[in-house]
C-alpha positions in Angstrom: 125.8 68.9 104.8 123.4 66.1 104.4 126.3 63.9 103.2 128.4 64.9 106.2 125.4 63.9 108.6 125.2 60.5 106.7 128.9 59.9 107.1 128.6 60.8 110.8 125.8 58.4 111.2 128.0 55.6 109.8 130.9 56.5 112.1 128.5 56.7 115.1 127.3 53.2 114.2 130.9 52.0 114.1 131.8 53.5 117.4 128.5 52.2 118.9 127.6 55.7 120.1 123.9 55.3 120.6 123.1 58.8 121.9 124.8 60.5 119.0 123.3 58.1 116.5 119.8 58.8 117.8 120.3 62.6 117.4 121.9 62.3 113.9 119.1 60.1 112.7 116.5 62.5 114.0 118.3 65.4 112.3 118.5 63.5 109.0 114.8 62.6 109.3 113.7 66.3 109.8 115.8 67.3 106.7 114.3 64.5 104.6 110.7 65.5 105.6 111.5 69.1 104.7 112.9 68.0 101.4 109.8 66.0 100.7 107.6 68.9 101.7 109.3 71.3 99.4 109.8 68.6 96.7 113.2 69.7 95.9 116.8 69.3 97.3 117.4 71.7 100.3 119.7 74.6 99.9 122.3 75.4 102.5 120.0 78.0 104.0 117.2 75.7 104.2 119.2 73.0 105.9 120.4 75.7 108.5 116.7 76.8 109.1 115.7 73.1 109.8 118.6 72.6 112.2 117.6 75.9 114.0 114.1 74.6 114.3 115.4 71.4 115.8 117.6 73.4 118.2 114.6 75.6 119.3 112.4 72.6 119.9 115.0 71.1 122.1 115.6 74.4 124.0 111.8 74.6 124.7 111.7 71.0 125.8 114.7 71.7 128.3 112.5 74.6 129.8 109.6 72.2 130.3 111.7 69.4 131.6 113.2 71.9 134.2 109.8 73.0 135.2 108.7 69.4 135.6 111.9 68.7 137.7 113.0 66.2 135.1 116.7 67.2 135.0 117.7 63.8 133.4 115.6 64.4 130.4 116.8 68.0 130.2 120.4 66.7 130.2 119.6 64.5 127.2 118.2 67.5 125.3 121.4 69.6 126.2 123.5 66.8 124.6 121.3 66.9 121.6 121.7 70.7 121.3 125.5 70.3 121.4 125.4 67.8 118.5 123.1 70.0 116.3 125.4 73.0 117.1 128.3 71.3 115.4 126.5 71.4 112.1 125.5 75.1 112.4 127.7 78.0 111.4 129.2 80.0 114.2 126.6 82.6 115.3 127.5 86.3 115.5 128.1 87.9 118.9 125.9 90.7 120.1 128.8 93.2 119.5 128.8 92.0 115.9 125.2 92.2 115.5 125.3 95.8 116.9 127.8 96.8 114.2 125.7 95.2 111.4 122.5 97.0 112.8 124.3 100.3 112.9 125.4 99.9 109.3 122.0 98.8 108.1 120.3 101.8 109.8 122.8 104.2 108.2 122.5 102.5 104.7 118.7 102.7 104.8 118.5 106.1 106.5 116.2 104.6 109.1 115.1 107.1 111.7 112.1 105.7 113.7 110.4 102.6 114.8 108.3 102.9 111.5 111.5 101.8 109.7 112.1 98.7 111.8 110.5 96.2 109.2 112.8 97.6 106.4 115.8 97.3 108.7 115.0 93.8 109.8 114.3 92.6 106.3 117.7 93.9 105.0 119.5 92.4 108.1 117.8 89.0 107.6 118.8 88.9 103.9 122.4 90.0 104.8 123.1 87.8 107.9 120.7 84.9 107.3 120.9 82.3 110.1 124.0 83.7 111.6 122.1 86.0 113.8 119.4 85.1 116.4 116.2 87.1 115.3 115.1 87.9 118.8 118.5 89.5 119.8 118.7 91.2 116.4 115.2 92.5 116.9 115.9 94.0 120.4 119.0 95.7 119.1 117.2 97.2 116.2 114.4 98.4 118.5 116.9 99.9 121.1 118.9 101.8 118.2 115.7 103.1 116.5 113.9 104.4 119.6 116.9 106.5 120.6 
């Protein structure tokens, strides 16, 4: 993935696409910082985690810019989100997450909210970064409270 980002940086340079180039460089910098922090080469899951962090930061910035009535800056952040999403795997839909949650609950014989941690741990191991944790958590909570 890092190699793909590097080649995309080169193509953005050739195409003189300054906006895309800036986003790609910031992504690569974040990945390098994480690599240095962990003192090892990043795995695919670690790369995806860094990209998700970058995505969430930009989403929070959009909210703040909208509150501050700076739609011009919010539009820049939206563009950056679109660029980052091209490097992330396709996320699961809510319906797919509900199916996975149902299977996990049945597999673990979970019956009450006390089993939520166990179910969430199993789902995170299975789904990794394909599923949004907040949505997954709300689905698990709804199913276990019934």
